N, C-alpha and C positions, 0 to 999 in steps of 0.2 A: 596830236591826236589825244583824245580823251581816253582814259583806261576803260576797258570793257571787262565784263564778267561773263565767263563761259560756264555752262553746267553740263554734266554728263549724268549717267544713271547713278553714279556713286560719289561724284566730286563736284566741288565748286572751284573754279580757277579764277582768281581775282588778283588785282595788284596788292602789293604789300606796302605797309606804311609804318609809322612810329609804333602803333599798337602791336605790331608783329616783330619788332626788333628782338625782344627777349627770346621768342620762339626760334627765330632764325639763328641767333647766336648759339642757343643750346643745341640745335640740330647740327650745326656745322662744327661742333667740337668732335664729331665722329672722325677718327683718324682716316677712314676710307674716303670720306668727302674731301678732306684736306690733301690726301695723297693723289687722288685722280682728277681733281679739278684745279683750276689756276687761281683759286682764291688765296688770300694771304694765309700763311701758316707760320707761327701760331695765329689763330683767328681771334681778334680782340673785340671787346664790346664796341670800340669806336669803328671798327670795320663794319659791324652789323648796322650801326646807326648811319654810317655813310651810305650803305647799300639801301636801306629802307627809306631814308629821308632825303637822299640826294640822287643816287644812281638810278633807282627805279623811276621816280617821278620825272627826272630829266629825260630818261630814255623814251618814255611815253610822250612827253611834251614835244620833243624834237623828232619823233618818229624814227629814232635810230635803234631802239631796243625795246621790245615788248615783253615785260617780265610778269609772270603769273606765279603766285603762290598756289600750291596744289593742296587743297583743304578737303578733309573728309566731311561727311554730312554733319557731324557734331562740331565742326569748326576747328579740328586739330590740323596743324601743319604737317602734311605728309611728304612734302617735297617742294621743289622750286624748278621753274622752267623759264628759260628765256629764248626769245627769237630775235637775233641781232641781224640787222640789215647789213649785208656785205657788199652788194653790187645791185645795179638796177634789176629788180625782179628776183633777187637771190637773198635768202635769209639763212642763217645758221642757227640750229637748235642746240641748246645745252640744257642739261638737267642734272638734278641730284634727288635722291630719295632719303628721307629720314630713316635711320637704321631700323626703328621698330615697325616701319611700314613697308619694308622691302618684301618682294615676293608675292605681292597681292595684285600686281598688274596696274597699280595706280599711275605710274609714270607713263607706261605705254598708252593708257587711256587718255592721259593729259596731252601726250605728244600728238595723238591722233586729233583730238579736239582742237588743239591750238593750230595744227597744220591746216585743218579744214577751214579754220577761221582766217588764217593769213592768206590762203589761196583764194578764198571767196570774197573777203572784205578788204584786203590790202592789195590784192592783185599780184602777189608773188607767184612765180612760176617754177621755182626750184627751192627746196629746203635742203640744206646740207647738214650732215651730222659728222662730227669729227670726235675721235677719242684716241688717247694715247694707246699705242699697241700694248695689249695685255689687259686693258680694261674690258674684260669679257662681260661684265654686268651691263655696261653701257651699250655694248655691241648687241647683246641679247634684246634690250629694249628697242634699239633701232630696227633690228630685223623683225621683231614681233610687230612693230608699227608699219612694216612694209618698205623700209628703206632698202635700196640696193647697195650693197657694199661694193665700191668701185675700185678699191685698192689701198695701197699704203703710200703715204707721202713721207719722204725722208726729211728729218729735221724741220718738221712743219709746225710743231707746238713748242712754245717756250713755257715750261712749267717750273716756276720758282728759280729761274736763272739757268735752267738746263734745257738745251735743245733735245727734243725727242721725236721719234717717228710717230705718225698717227695713221689710223685707219680713216677713210673718208667714204661716205655714202650719200645717196640722195633719195629724195621723195619728190615725185612730180604730182601735179593735180590729177593726171590721168591714172596714177597708181591708186587713187581713191575714187575713181569714176567721175572726176570733176573736169570741167573745161579749163584750158589755159587762156591767159589773156593774149598770148602771142602764139602764132603757129609753131609747131615743133616738127623738125624734119630730122629724124634719127639717122645716123650713119648707116649706110648699107654695108653689110659684111659679106 
């Protein structure tokens, strides 16, 4: 698939490439991003290059991962968001926000825009969100975007060689007033 660009009232979501390597590297030096995400730590310049020059374009090319840089109107990198295909019709969202842009709702706005896109243009019927238990900032973004937190999965995340419990939630097309590609029959309780 060719990379796409999405826009919201305040943001441009676009693929990242070599011109963005320095901004990615700088943003990811934040200890909170290194703590709560599964990126390498310490995060070295070669990690940023591999991300922007190989991982991102390869993911778009083979349809396995759709990565968007989250940019403000003036072109500043405010965060990163990826939608990784996990199963037929199921993607997982992951994101981080640059420290100086937190608390402005940018990541929530980006999550909603990218989920609308993947539901309507890619045909995904479920987007999952996972975060290590204790990552309250990530959970707040997911909840503001309309995800239903479904529970805690034991030992479901490997973060830098340590198995950790994680929260899991989901967003369905119907949560955003959109149609699914396949019928959904919820369990009766």
